[in-house]
Structure formats: structure tokens, C-alpha cells
DSSP file (Angstrom, degrees, kcal/mol; ACC not computed):
  #  RESIDUE AA STRUCTURE BP1 BP2  ACC     N-H-->O    O-->H-N    N-H-->O    O-->H-N    TCO  KAPPA ALPHA  PHI   PSI    X-CA   Y-CA   Z-CA
    1    1 A M              0   0    0      0, 0.0     2,-0.4     0, 0.0   133,-0.2   0.000 360.0 360.0 360.0 144.0    5.0    4.7  -13.7
    2    2 A I  E     -A  133   0A   0    131,-2.0   131,-3.3     2,-0.0     2,-0.4  -0.997 360.0-168.2-125.5 131.6    6.5    6.9  -11.1
    3    3 A E  E     +A  132   0A   0     -2,-0.4   156,-1.4   129,-0.2     2,-0.3  -0.987  13.9 175.4-121.4 130.5    9.9    6.3   -9.5
    4    4 A L  E     -AB 131 158A   0    127,-2.9   127,-2.9    -2,-0.4     2,-0.5  -0.938  29.1-131.8-133.4 151.4   11.0    8.2   -6.4
    5    5 A L  E     -A  130   0A   0    152,-3.4   125,-0.2    -2,-0.3    -2,-0.0  -0.903  15.4-163.2 -99.1 133.1   13.9    8.4   -4.0
    6    6 A L  E     -A  129   0A   0    123,-3.6   123,-2.5    -2,-0.5   119,-0.2  -0.847   9.1-179.7-115.9  90.5   12.8    8.4   -0.4
    7    7 A P        +     0   0    0      0, 0.0     2,-0.3     0, 0.0    -1,-0.1   0.693  63.7   3.0 -70.1 -18.1   16.0    9.6    1.4
    8    8 A D  S  > S-     0   0    0    121,-0.1     4,-1.5   120,-0.1     3,-0.4  -0.914  85.3 -84.8-155.8 178.4   14.4    9.4    4.9
    9    9 A A  H  > S+     0   0    0     -2,-0.3     4,-2.3     1,-0.2     5,-0.2   0.840 121.6  59.5 -62.9 -34.2   11.3    8.5    7.0
   10   10 A D  H  > S+     0   0    0      1,-0.2     4,-2.3     2,-0.2    -1,-0.2   0.893 103.6  51.2 -62.2 -38.8    9.7   11.9    6.3
   11   11 A A  H  > S+     0   0    0     -3,-0.4     4,-2.2     2,-0.2    -1,-0.2   0.890 108.8  50.9 -65.7 -38.9    9.8   11.2    2.6
   12   12 A T  H  X S+     0   0    0     -4,-1.5     4,-2.2     2,-0.2    -2,-0.2   0.903 110.3  50.1 -63.7 -41.0    8.1    7.8    3.1
   13   13 A D  H  X S+     0   0    0     -4,-2.3     4,-2.4     2,-0.2    -2,-0.2   0.901 108.6  52.5 -63.1 -40.9    5.5    9.6    5.1
   14   14 A R  H  X S+     0   0    0     -4,-2.3     4,-2.6     1,-0.2    -2,-0.2   0.905 108.8  49.9 -62.6 -40.9    5.0   12.2    2.4
   15   15 A L  H  X S+     0   0    0     -4,-2.2     4,-2.6     2,-0.2    -1,-0.2   0.920 109.6  51.4 -63.5 -42.3    4.5    9.4   -0.2
   16   16 A G  H  X S+     0   0    0     -4,-2.2     4,-2.1     1,-0.2    -2,-0.2   0.914 111.4  47.3 -59.8 -43.0    1.9    7.7    2.1
   17   17 A R  H  X S+     0   0    0     -4,-2.4     4,-2.6     2,-0.2    -2,-0.2   0.909 110.6  52.5 -64.6 -42.0    0.0   11.0    2.4
   18   18 A L  H  X S+     0   0    0     -4,-2.6     4,-1.0     1,-0.2    -2,-0.2   0.933 111.0  46.3 -59.4 -47.0    0.2   11.6   -1.3
   19   19 A L  H  X S+     0   0    0     -4,-2.6     4,-0.8     1,-0.2     3,-0.3   0.883 113.2  50.4 -63.9 -38.1   -1.3    8.1   -2.0
   20   20 A A  H  < S+     0   0    0     -4,-2.1     3,-0.5     1,-0.2    -2,-0.2   0.917 111.9  46.0 -65.3 -43.5   -4.0    8.6    0.6
   21   21 A H  H  < S+     0   0    0     -4,-2.6    -1,-0.2     1,-0.2    -2,-0.2   0.592 120.9  37.1 -80.6 -10.5   -5.1   12.0   -0.7
   22   22 A T  H  < S+     0   0    0     -4,-1.0    -1,-0.2    -3,-0.3    -2,-0.2   0.375  88.2 124.2-117.8   2.1   -5.2   10.9   -4.4
   23   23 A R     <  -     0   0    0     -4,-0.8     2,-0.1    -3,-0.5     4,-0.1  -0.241  55.3-127.9 -71.6 150.6   -6.5    7.4   -4.1
   24   24 A P        -     0   0    0      0, 0.0    -1,-0.1     0, 0.0    -2,-0.1  -0.397  35.8 -95.2 -81.2 170.9   -9.6    6.0   -5.8
   25   25 A S  S    S+     0   0    0      1,-0.1     2,-0.1    -2,-0.1    75,-0.1  -0.964 107.6  25.1-137.0 119.3  -12.3    4.2   -3.9
   26   26 A P  S    S+     0   0    0      0, 0.0     2,-0.3     0, 0.0    74,-0.2   0.595  88.1 172.3 -78.0 170.3  -12.1    1.3   -3.7
   27   27 A A  E     -c  100   0A   0     72,-1.7    74,-2.4    -2,-0.1     2,-0.5  -0.998  24.5-156.1-148.3 143.6   -8.4    0.6   -4.3
   28   28 A V  E     -c  101   0A   0     -2,-0.3    90,-2.1    72,-0.2    89,-2.1  -0.986  16.0-174.3-122.4 122.5   -6.1   -2.4   -4.1
   29   29 A V  E     -cd 102 118A   0     72,-2.9    74,-2.8    -2,-0.5     2,-0.5  -0.964  11.8-156.1-120.8 129.3   -2.4   -1.8   -3.5
   30   30 A H  E     -cd 103 119A   0     88,-2.4    90,-3.1    -2,-0.4     2,-0.6  -0.918   9.9-154.9-102.5 129.7    0.3   -4.5   -3.6
   31   31 A L  E     -cd 104 120A   0     72,-3.2    74,-1.2    -2,-0.5     2,-0.3  -0.920  14.8-174.1-108.7 115.0    3.4   -3.6   -1.6
   32   32 A H  E     + d   0 121A   0     88,-3.1    90,-2.7    -2,-0.6     2,-0.2  -0.812  25.2 100.5-110.1 148.1    6.6   -5.4   -2.8
   33   33 A G        -     0   0    0     -2,-0.3    90,-0.1    88,-0.2     3,-0.1  -0.703  64.2 -77.0 154.5 158.8   10.0   -5.4   -1.3
   34   34 A D  S >  S-     0   0    0     88,-0.4     3,-2.0    -2,-0.2     5,-0.3  -0.142  70.2 -68.1 -66.2 169.1   12.4   -7.3    0.9
   35   35 A L  T 3  S+     0   0    0      1,-0.3    -1,-0.2     2,-0.1     0, 0.0  -0.405 127.0  18.8 -56.8 132.7   12.1   -7.6    4.6
   36   36 A G  T 3  S+     0   0    0     -3,-0.1    -1,-0.3    -2,-0.1    -2,-0.1   0.522  86.1 122.1  82.8   5.6   12.8   -4.1    6.1
   37   37 A A  S <  S-     0   0    0     -3,-2.0    86,-0.1    85,-0.1    -2,-0.1   0.661  88.2 -99.1 -76.7 -14.9   12.2   -2.3    2.7
   38   38 A G  S  > S+     0   0    0     -4,-0.2     4,-2.5    84,-0.1     5,-0.2   0.611  78.2 134.9 111.0  14.8    9.5   -0.1    4.3
   39   39 A K  H  > S+     0   0    0     -5,-0.3     4,-2.4     1,-0.2     5,-0.2   0.950  81.4  40.3 -61.0 -50.8    6.2   -1.8    3.2
   40   40 A S  H  > S+     0   0    0      2,-0.2     4,-2.7     1,-0.2    -1,-0.2   0.859 113.4  55.8 -67.7 -34.7    4.6   -1.5    6.6
   41   41 A T  H  > S+     0   0    0      2,-0.2     4,-2.1     1,-0.2    -1,-0.2   0.924 110.6  44.5 -62.7 -44.4    6.0    2.0    7.2
   42   42 A L  H  X S+     0   0    0     -4,-2.5     4,-2.4     2,-0.2    -2,-0.2   0.923 113.4  50.2 -65.9 -44.4    4.4    3.2    3.9
   43   43 A A  H  X S+     0   0    0     -4,-2.4     4,-2.7    -5,-0.2     5,-0.2   0.916 110.3  50.9 -59.7 -43.2    1.1    1.4    4.8
   44   44 A R  H  X S+     0   0    0     -4,-2.7     4,-2.5     1,-0.2    -1,-0.2   0.909 110.5  48.7 -61.2 -43.8    1.1    3.0    8.2
   45   45 A A  H  X S+     0   0    0     -4,-2.1     4,-2.0     2,-0.2    -1,-0.2   0.898 112.3  48.7 -64.4 -40.8    1.7    6.5    6.7
   46   46 A L  H  X S+     0   0    0     -4,-2.4     4,-1.2     2,-0.2    -2,-0.2   0.934 113.2  46.4 -64.5 -46.8   -1.1    6.0    4.2
   47   47 A L  H  <>S+     0   0    0     -4,-2.7     5,-2.2     1,-0.2     3,-0.3   0.898 111.0  51.9 -63.8 -41.2   -3.5    4.8    6.9
   48   48 A R  H ><5S+     0   0    0     -4,-2.5     3,-1.6     1,-0.2    -1,-0.2   0.906 107.7  52.9 -61.8 -41.2   -2.6    7.7    9.2
   49   49 A A  H 3<5S+     0   0    0     -4,-2.0    -1,-0.2     1,-0.3    -2,-0.2   0.747 103.1  58.3 -66.9 -23.7   -3.2   10.2    6.4
   50   50 A L  T 3<5S-     0   0    0     -4,-1.2    -1,-0.3    -3,-0.3    -2,-0.2   0.440 128.0 -98.8 -84.6   0.6   -6.7    8.6    5.9
   51   51 A G  T < 5 +     0   0    0     -3,-1.6     2,-0.3     1,-0.3    -3,-0.2   0.536  64.9 159.8  99.2   7.2   -7.5    9.5    9.5
   52   52 A V      < -     0   0    0     -5,-2.2    -1,-0.3    15,-0.1     2,-0.2  -0.492  24.6-158.4 -66.0 126.1   -6.9    6.2   11.3
   53   53 A Q        +     0   0    0     -2,-0.3    -1,-0.0     2,-0.1     2,-0.0  -0.634  46.5  19.2-102.2 161.2   -6.3    6.9   15.0
   54   54 A G  S    S-     0   0    0     -2,-0.2     2,-0.1     2,-0.1    -2,-0.0  -0.263 107.7  -6.5  79.6-166.0   -4.6    4.8   17.6
   55   55 A A        -     0   0    0      1,-0.1     2,-0.6    -2,-0.0    -2,-0.1  -0.386  51.8-160.7 -68.4 136.0   -2.1    2.0   17.0
   56   56 A I        -     0   0    0     -2,-0.1     2,-0.2    -4,-0.1   -12,-0.1  -0.925  21.8-163.4-116.3 102.1   -1.5    0.9   13.5
   57   57 A R        -     0   0    0     -2,-0.6     8,-0.1     1,-0.1    -2,-0.0  -0.535  22.8-111.6 -90.9 149.4    0.0   -2.6   13.9
   58   58 A S        -     0   0    0     -2,-0.2     3,-0.5     1,-0.1     4,-0.3  -0.617  22.5-139.4 -72.0 135.5    1.9   -4.6   11.3
   59   59 A P     >  +     0   0    0      0, 0.0     4,-2.2     0, 0.0    19,-0.4   0.095  64.4 123.8 -85.2  26.5   -0.2   -7.7   10.4
   60   60 A T  T  4 S+     0   0    0      1,-0.2    21,-0.2     2,-0.2    18,-0.0   0.886  86.8  20.5 -54.2 -43.6    2.9   -9.9   10.4
   61   61 A Y  T  4 S+     0   0    0     -3,-0.5    -1,-0.2     1,-0.1    -3,-0.0   0.766 128.5  46.8 -99.3 -29.8    1.4  -12.4   12.9
   62   62 A T  T  4 S-     0   0    0     -4,-0.3     2,-1.0     1,-0.1    -2,-0.2   0.656  90.9-145.3 -85.4 -15.2   -2.4  -11.6   12.6
   63   63 A L  S  < S+     0   0    0     -4,-2.2    15,-2.0    15,-0.1     2,-0.4  -0.130  76.8  40.3  74.2 -36.0   -2.2  -11.7    8.7
   64   64 A V  E     -E   77   0A   0     -2,-1.0     2,-0.4    13,-0.2    13,-0.2  -0.995  59.4-171.4-143.6 137.1   -4.8   -9.0    8.5
   65   65 A E  E     -E   76   0A   0     11,-2.1    11,-2.8    -2,-0.4     2,-0.4  -0.990  16.3-151.8-121.7 136.0   -5.5   -5.8   10.4
   66   66 A R  E     -E   75   0A   0     -2,-0.4     9,-0.2     9,-0.2    -2,-0.0  -0.893  11.1-173.4-113.3 138.0   -8.8   -3.9    9.7
   67   67 A Y  E     -E   74   0A   0      7,-2.6     7,-3.1    -2,-0.4     2,-0.2  -0.995  25.2-119.3-132.7 131.7   -9.2   -0.1   10.2
   68   68 A P  E     -E   73   0A   0      0, 0.0     5,-0.2     0, 0.0     7,-0.0  -0.474  31.2-176.3 -71.2 138.7  -12.4    1.9    9.9
   69   69 A L  E >   -E   72   0A   0      3,-3.2     3,-1.7    -2,-0.2   -18,-0.1  -0.868  41.5-105.1-124.7 161.2  -12.5    4.6    7.2
   70   70 A P  T 3  S+     0   0    0      0, 0.0     3,-0.1     0, 0.0   -19,-0.0   0.835 122.2  37.0 -56.3 -31.9  -15.3    7.1    6.5
   71   71 A A  T 3  S-     0   0    0      1,-0.0     2,-0.4    -3,-0.0     0, 0.0   0.030 133.7 -61.0-110.6  27.3  -16.3    5.1    3.4
   72   72 A G  E <  S-E   69   0A   0     -3,-1.7    -3,-3.2    27,-0.1     2,-0.3  -0.997  79.4 -37.6 139.5-137.3  -15.8    1.5    4.7
   73   73 A E  E     -Ef  68  98A   0     24,-0.6    26,-3.0    -2,-0.4    27,-1.6  -0.945  34.4-140.6-131.0 150.9  -12.7   -0.3    5.9
   74   74 A A  E     -Ef  67 100A   0     -7,-3.1    -7,-2.6    -2,-0.3     2,-0.5  -0.932  18.8-157.7-104.6 135.9   -9.0   -0.5    5.1
   75   75 A W  E     -Ef  66 101A   0     25,-3.2    27,-3.0    -2,-0.4     2,-0.6  -0.969   4.8-165.4-116.4 125.2   -7.5   -3.9    5.2
   76   76 A H  E     -Ef  65 102A   0    -11,-2.8   -11,-2.1    -2,-0.5     2,-0.4  -0.944  15.3-173.7-109.9 113.3   -3.7   -4.3    5.7
   77   77 A L  E     -Ef  64 103A   0     25,-3.0    27,-3.2    -2,-0.6     2,-0.5  -0.853  18.8-168.0-110.8 142.4   -2.6   -7.8    4.9
   78   78 A D  E     + f   0 104A   0    -15,-2.0     3,-0.4   -19,-0.4    27,-0.2  -0.946   7.2 179.0-126.3 108.0    0.8   -9.4    5.3
   79   79 A L    >   +     0   0    0     25,-2.3     3,-1.5    -2,-0.5    26,-0.1   0.236  47.8 110.8 -96.2  13.1    0.9  -12.7    3.5
   80   80 A Y  T 3  S+     0   0    0      1,-0.3    -1,-0.2    24,-0.1    25,-0.1   0.843  79.9  47.1 -56.0 -36.3    4.5  -13.6    4.3
   81   81 A R  T 3  S+     0   0    0     -3,-0.4    -1,-0.3   -21,-0.2     2,-0.2   0.427  88.9 100.0 -92.3   0.6    3.5  -16.4    6.6
   82   82 A I    <   -     0   0    0     -3,-1.5     3,-0.1     1,-0.1    -3,-0.0  -0.623  58.8-152.1 -88.8 151.7    0.9  -18.2    4.5
   83   83 A G  S    S-     0   0    0      1,-0.3     2,-0.3    -2,-0.2    -1,-0.1   0.809  74.1  -4.0 -88.3 -33.6    1.8  -21.3    2.5
   84   84 A N  S >  S-     0   0    0      1,-0.0     3,-1.7    25,-0.0    -1,-0.3  -0.978  73.6 -99.9-156.6 164.3   -0.7  -20.9   -0.4
   85   85 A A  G >  S+     0   0    0     -2,-0.3     3,-1.8     1,-0.3     4,-0.3   0.755 111.1  72.8 -60.9 -26.7   -3.5  -18.7   -1.5
   86   86 A G  G >  S+     0   0    0      1,-0.3     3,-1.4     2,-0.2     4,-0.3   0.764  83.3  69.7 -60.7 -25.3   -6.1  -21.2   -0.3
   87   87 A E  G X  S+     0   0    0     -3,-1.7     3,-1.1     1,-0.3     4,-0.3   0.709  82.2  73.3 -66.7 -18.9   -5.3  -20.1    3.3
   88   88 A L  G X >S+     0   0    0     -3,-1.8     3,-1.7    -4,-0.3     5,-0.7   0.785  81.3  71.6 -65.9 -25.1   -6.9  -16.8    2.6
   89   89 A D  G X 5S+     0   0    0     -3,-1.4     3,-1.0    -4,-0.3    -1,-0.2   0.828  91.7  58.2 -57.8 -31.9  -10.3  -18.5    2.7
   90   90 A F  G < 5S+     0   0    0     -3,-1.1    -1,-0.3    -4,-0.3    -2,-0.2   0.599  93.5  66.8 -77.0 -10.8   -9.9  -18.9    6.5
   91   91 A L  G < 5S-     0   0    0     -3,-1.7    -1,-0.2    -4,-0.3    -2,-0.2   0.618  99.7-132.3 -84.7 -11.9   -9.5  -15.1    7.0
   92   92 A G  T < 5 +     0   0    0     -3,-1.0     2,-0.5    -4,-0.4    -3,-0.1   0.866  39.0 174.6  66.4  36.8  -13.1  -14.5    5.9
   93   93 A L      < -     0   0    0     -5,-0.7     2,-0.6     3,-0.0    -1,-0.2  -0.656  17.3-163.3 -81.9 126.4  -12.2  -11.7    3.6
   94   94 A D    >>  -     0   0    0     -2,-0.5     3,-2.1     1,-0.1     4,-0.7  -0.945  13.0-147.5-109.9 114.0  -15.1  -10.3    1.5
   95   95 A E  G >4 S+     0   0    0     -2,-0.6     3,-0.6     1,-0.3    -1,-0.1   0.809  96.3  54.4 -51.6 -36.0  -13.9   -8.3   -1.4
   96   96 A A  G 34 S+     0   0    0      1,-0.2    -1,-0.3    -3,-0.1    -3,-0.0   0.693  97.6  65.3 -74.4 -18.2  -16.8   -6.0   -1.3
   97   97 A A  G <4 S+     0   0    0     -3,-2.1   -24,-0.6   -25,-0.1     2,-0.4   0.729  88.6  74.6 -80.0 -21.8  -16.3   -5.1    2.4
   98   98 A A  E <<  - f   0  73A   0     -4,-0.7   -24,-0.2    -3,-0.6     3,-0.1  -0.782  50.7-172.1-100.3 134.4  -13.0   -3.3    2.0
   99   99 A D  E    S+     0   0A   0    -26,-3.0   -72,-1.7    -2,-0.4     2,-0.4   0.710  83.9  27.0 -86.9 -26.0  -12.6    0.2    0.6
  100  100 A L  E     -cf  27  74A   0    -27,-1.6   -25,-3.2   -74,-0.2     2,-0.5  -0.987  65.0-165.5-142.5 128.3   -8.8   -0.1    0.6
  101  101 A W  E     -cf  28  75A   0    -74,-2.4   -72,-2.9    -2,-0.4     2,-0.5  -0.968   3.7-175.7-111.4 124.7   -6.6   -3.2    0.4
  102  102 A L  E     -cf  29  76A   0    -27,-3.0   -25,-3.0    -2,-0.5     2,-0.6  -0.970  14.9-172.8-117.3 111.0   -2.9   -2.9    1.3
  103  103 A V  E     -cf  30  77A   0    -74,-2.8   -72,-3.2    -2,-0.5     2,-0.3  -0.914  12.3-164.9-119.6 114.3   -1.3   -6.2    0.7
  104  104 A E  E    S+cf  31  78A   0    -27,-3.2   -25,-2.3    -2,-0.6   -72,-0.2  -0.744  81.9  12.1 -90.5 143.7    2.3   -7.1    1.6
  105  105 A W  S >  S+     0   0    0    -74,-1.2     3,-1.6    -2,-0.3     4,-0.2   0.915  76.8 170.3  57.0  48.4    3.8  -10.2    0.0
  106  106 A P  G >   +     0   0    0      0, 0.0     3,-2.0     0, 0.0     7,-0.1   0.746  63.0  74.7 -64.3 -24.1    0.8  -10.4   -2.5
  107  107 A E  G >  S+     0   0    0      1,-0.3     3,-0.9     2,-0.2   -22,-0.1   0.767  89.3  60.8 -60.6 -22.9    2.5  -13.1   -4.6
  108  108 A R  G <  S+     0   0    0     -3,-1.6    -1,-0.3     1,-0.2    -3,-0.1   0.623 107.6  43.9 -78.9 -12.3    1.6  -15.6   -1.9
  109  109 A G  G X  S+     0   0    0     -3,-2.0     3,-2.5    -4,-0.2     4,-0.5   0.140  81.4 154.5-113.6  18.0   -2.1  -14.8   -2.4
  110  110 A A  T <   +     0   0    0     -3,-0.9   -25,-0.2     1,-0.3    -3,-0.1  -0.193  69.5  15.3 -52.9 131.5   -2.0  -14.9   -6.2
  111  111 A G  T 3  S+     0   0    0      2,-0.1    -1,-0.3     3,-0.1    -4,-0.1   0.224 118.0  69.8  89.7 -13.5   -5.4  -15.8   -7.6
  112  112 A A  S <  S+     0   0    0     -3,-2.5    -2,-0.2     2,-0.1    -1,-0.0   0.348  81.9  83.2-116.1   3.9   -7.3  -15.2   -4.3
  113  113 A L  S    S-     0   0    0     -4,-0.5    -2,-0.1     1,-0.1     3,-0.1  -0.736  85.0-100.3-106.5 156.0   -6.9  -11.4   -4.2
  114  114 A P        -     0   0    0      0, 0.0    -1,-0.1     0, 0.0    -3,-0.1  -0.255  61.3 -68.2 -67.2 164.0   -9.1   -8.8   -5.9
  115  115 A P        -     0   0    0      0, 0.0     2,-0.2     0, 0.0   -87,-0.1  -0.239  58.4-112.8 -58.5 139.7   -7.8   -7.1   -9.1
  116  116 A L        +     0   0    0      1,-0.1    24,-0.2    20,-0.1   -87,-0.1  -0.477  33.6 175.0 -78.1 138.3   -4.8   -4.9   -8.6
  117  117 A D  S    S+     0   0    0    -89,-2.1    19,-2.7     1,-0.3    20,-0.6   0.750  71.2  15.5-103.6 -44.9   -4.9   -1.1   -9.1
  118  118 A L  E     -dG  29 135A   0    -90,-2.1   -88,-2.4    17,-0.2     2,-0.5  -0.995  57.5-159.3-140.0 132.8   -1.4    0.0   -7.9
  119  119 A Q  E     -dG  30 134A   0     15,-2.9    15,-2.7    -2,-0.4     2,-0.5  -0.943   9.0-167.6-108.3 129.7    1.8   -1.8   -7.3
  120  120 A V  E     -dG  31 133A   0    -90,-3.1   -88,-3.1    -2,-0.5     2,-0.5  -0.971   2.5-167.3-118.3 117.1    4.4   -0.2   -5.1
  121  121 A A  E     -dG  32 132A   0     11,-2.8    11,-2.4    -2,-0.5     2,-0.4  -0.910   6.3-169.8-105.3 127.2    7.9   -1.7   -5.1
  122  122 A L  E     + G   0 131A   0    -90,-2.7   -88,-0.4    -2,-0.5     2,-0.3  -0.927   9.3 169.2-117.4 140.3   10.3   -0.5   -2.4
  123  123 A E  E     - G   0 130A   0      7,-1.9     7,-2.8    -2,-0.4     2,-0.1  -0.992  40.3 -96.1-146.4 152.8   14.0   -1.3   -2.2
  124  124 A M  E     - G   0 129A   0     -2,-0.3     2,-0.3     5,-0.2     5,-0.3  -0.421  37.8-178.2 -66.5 141.5   16.9    0.0   -0.1
  125  125 A H  E >   - G   0 128A   0      3,-2.4     3,-2.2  -119,-0.2     2,-0.3  -0.806  58.2 -57.0-146.5  98.0   18.8    2.7   -1.8
  126  126 A G  T 3  S-     0   0    0     -2,-0.3    -1,-0.1     1,-0.3    -2,-0.0  -0.509 119.3 -21.8  63.7-127.4   21.8    4.0    0.1
  127  127 A T  T 3  S+     0   0    0     -2,-0.3    -1,-0.3    -3,-0.1     2,-0.1   0.450 140.2  39.3 -91.1  -1.2   20.6    5.2    3.5
  128  128 A G  E <  S- G   0 125A   0     -3,-2.2    -3,-2.4  -120,-0.1     2,-0.3  -0.162  87.6 -92.7-120.6-145.4   17.0    5.6    2.1
  129  129 A R  E     -AG   6 124A   0   -123,-2.5  -123,-3.6    -5,-0.3     2,-0.4  -0.919  13.6-137.0-137.2 160.4   14.7    3.8   -0.2
  130  130 A K  E     -AG   5 123A   0     -7,-2.8    -7,-1.9    -2,-0.3     2,-0.4  -0.980  21.0-160.9-116.0 134.5   13.6    3.8   -3.8
  131  131 A A  E     -AG   4 122A   0   -127,-2.9  -127,-2.9    -2,-0.4     2,-0.5  -0.966   6.6-169.9-119.2 132.2    9.9    3.5   -4.6
  132  132 A S  E     -AG   3 121A   0    -11,-2.4   -11,-2.8    -2,-0.4     2,-0.5  -0.989   7.0-162.7-120.6 123.1    8.5    2.5   -8.0
  133  133 A L  E     -AG   2 120A   0   -131,-3.3  -131,-2.0    -2,-0.5     2,-0.4  -0.927   8.7-177.1-111.1 123.6    4.7    2.9   -8.5
  134  134 A H  E     - G   0 119A   0    -15,-2.7   -15,-2.9    -2,-0.5     2,-0.2  -0.980  19.2-137.6-124.4 126.9    3.1    1.0  -11.4
  135  135 A A  E     + G   0 118A   0     -2,-0.4   -17,-0.2   -17,-0.2   -18,-0.1  -0.595  19.2 178.5 -79.7 143.7   -0.6    1.2  -12.3
  136  136 A H        +     0   0    0    -19,-2.7   -18,-0.2    -2,-0.2   -20,-0.1   0.200  64.9  30.0-129.2  13.2   -2.4   -2.0  -13.2
  137  137 A S  S  > S-     0   0    0    -20,-0.6     4,-2.5     1,-0.1     5,-0.2  -0.965  88.8 -97.4-158.4 166.6   -5.9   -0.8  -13.9
  138  138 A P  H  > S+     0   0    0      0, 0.0     4,-2.4     0, 0.0     5,-0.2   0.895 126.5  52.3 -58.3 -38.4   -7.7    2.3  -15.3
  139  139 A A  H  > S+     0   0    0      1,-0.2     4,-2.1     2,-0.2     5,-0.1   0.895 109.4  49.6 -63.9 -38.8   -8.3    3.4  -11.6
  140  140 A G  H  > S+     0   0    0      2,-0.2     4,-2.4     1,-0.2    -1,-0.2   0.889 109.5  51.0 -66.3 -40.1   -4.6    2.9  -11.0
  141  141 A E  H  X S+     0   0    0     -4,-2.5     4,-2.1     2,-0.2    -2,-0.2   0.931 111.9  46.9 -61.3 -45.8   -3.6    5.0  -14.0
  142  142 A A  H  X S+     0   0    0     -4,-2.4     4,-2.6     1,-0.2    -2,-0.2   0.876 109.9  55.2 -63.6 -37.1   -6.0    7.8  -12.9
  143  143 A W  H  X S+     0   0    0     -4,-2.1     4,-2.2     1,-0.2    -2,-0.2   0.940 109.0  45.8 -60.6 -49.0   -4.5    7.5   -9.4
  144  144 A L  H  X S+     0   0    0     -4,-2.4     4,-2.4     1,-0.2    -1,-0.2   0.870 111.6  52.7 -64.2 -35.9   -0.9    8.1  -10.6
  145  145 A E  H  X S+     0   0    0     -4,-2.1     4,-2.3     2,-0.2    -1,-0.2   0.916 109.1  48.6 -66.4 -41.7   -2.1   11.0  -12.8
  146  146 A R  H  X S+     0   0    0     -4,-2.6     4,-1.3     1,-0.2    -2,-0.2   0.896 110.6  52.4 -62.3 -38.5   -3.7   12.7   -9.8
  147  147 A A  H  < S+     0   0    0     -4,-2.2     4,-0.4     1,-0.2     6,-0.4   0.916 110.0  47.9 -62.8 -43.0   -0.5   12.1   -7.9
  148  148 A R  H >< S+     0   0    0     -4,-2.4     3,-0.6     1,-0.2    -2,-0.2   0.906 116.4  43.1 -62.9 -41.6    1.5   13.8  -10.6
  149  149 A Q  H 3< S+     0   0    0     -4,-2.3    -1,-0.2     1,-0.2    -2,-0.2   0.616  95.0  80.1 -81.9 -13.0   -0.8   16.7  -10.8
  150  150 A S  T 3< S-     0   0    0     -4,-1.3    -1,-0.2    -3,-0.3    -2,-0.1   0.724  90.9-132.4 -70.0 -21.6   -1.2   17.2   -7.1
  151  151 A G  S X  S+     0   0    0     -3,-0.6     3,-1.1    -4,-0.4    -1,-0.1   0.356  79.7 110.7  83.6  -7.2    2.0   19.1   -6.6
  152  152 A H  T 3   +     0   0    0     -5,-0.3  -134,-0.1     1,-0.2    -4,-0.1   0.566  59.0  74.5 -78.8  -7.8    2.8   16.8   -3.7
  153  153 A L  T >  S+     0   0    0     -6,-0.4     3,-2.3    -5,-0.2    -1,-0.2   0.662  70.7 108.1 -77.0 -13.7    5.6   15.1   -5.6
  154  154 A Q  T <  S+     0   0    0     -3,-1.1     0, 0.0     1,-0.3     0, 0.0  -0.418  80.6  27.2 -62.3 136.3    7.7   18.2   -5.1
  155  155 A G  T 3  S+     0   0    0      1,-0.1    -1,-0.3    -2,-0.1    -2,-0.1   0.293  99.7  97.1  90.6  -9.9   10.4   17.4   -2.5
  156  156 A L  S <  S-     0   0    0     -3,-2.3    -1,-0.1  -150,-0.1  -150,-0.1  -0.906  75.8-137.7-109.5 102.3   10.4   13.8   -3.5
  157  157 A P        -     0   0    0      0, 0.0  -152,-3.4     0, 0.0     2,-0.1  -0.268  16.3-113.5 -64.8 141.7   13.3   13.4   -6.0
  158  158 A A  B      B    4   0A   0   -154,-0.3  -154,-0.3     1,-0.1  -156,-0.0  -0.430 360.0 360.0 -68.8 146.9   12.7   11.2   -9.0
  159  159 A A              0   0    0   -156,-1.4  -155,-0.2   -28,-0.2    -1,-0.1   0.454 360.0 360.0 -83.1 360.0   14.8    8.1   -9.2
């Protein structure tokens, strides 16, 4: 587990870049936090670091936004508006087609999502945020270890 303080938007962007540059392929990330905790901000920073150009929209109303990556697609899902996991069937999601899953409000899709690699919990902390990263698979453990060894955690204070 890694716990970090993100005192400002730049720190959130640095975390997104760190996750992008150390991620396994494929990878499934669950983003937890209250409304306004920074889930979409972190997802946007990660996608931008992976080279996504143009607008990166929050999937609040569309439920899923797809972005091309060199090795496939990234899918950013926001499940806040679904009533149950069965509604995911109507989105036509094929687990094999996405190289990266970024899922906000994943508890609403429980049982219908691919196995989790990394959970990122965000919460407000003073004027910034606190981020807790938990691995849930061997790929997630390796991801966190690469993040620790990358040197990019410097400047992001531990919580």
C-alpha cells in the first residue's frame, strides 16, 4: 500500500503520470472517493500521460469514454448513475478489448467488472487530497513496486 498527500492539482497530475509510466498492461483500476474527491482529475492526468490527445471528458452521463492507446484502448467508466451491475451488459464492454480500465464508483458494477489490479481511494484532506493505493493482484503489487522504485514519488509527501 502507498499513501500520499496531494496538496494541489500539480500533485494529482504527478500521481497520474506516475501511474501511467509504471502501469502493467492490461490493468484494471478502481477509483473510490466522494463526489469532488478527484477521481476524474486523476483519470484525466493518467490518460494525458499515456498520450491521449484532445478532450478527456468525464463519463458521468455517457457512462463510458473510450480513448485509443498504442496497445489498445483505455476505458474510463463512471458507474454512479447505474442501478445495478446488469446494466453494464447494455454498454457492450468486452473485457479483452480494453488495455486499461479506469472505473469510478466500481461498487455499482460489482460482479460484472474484470478482476481488479489497483484500487485508488481519494479523499479531501485540508485544501488538498489524500490518496491511498492498494494492490489487489500480482500485477497490482508489481505496479506499486515499480512506482516505489521509479523515484517519481519524490515530491509527493507520504500520508
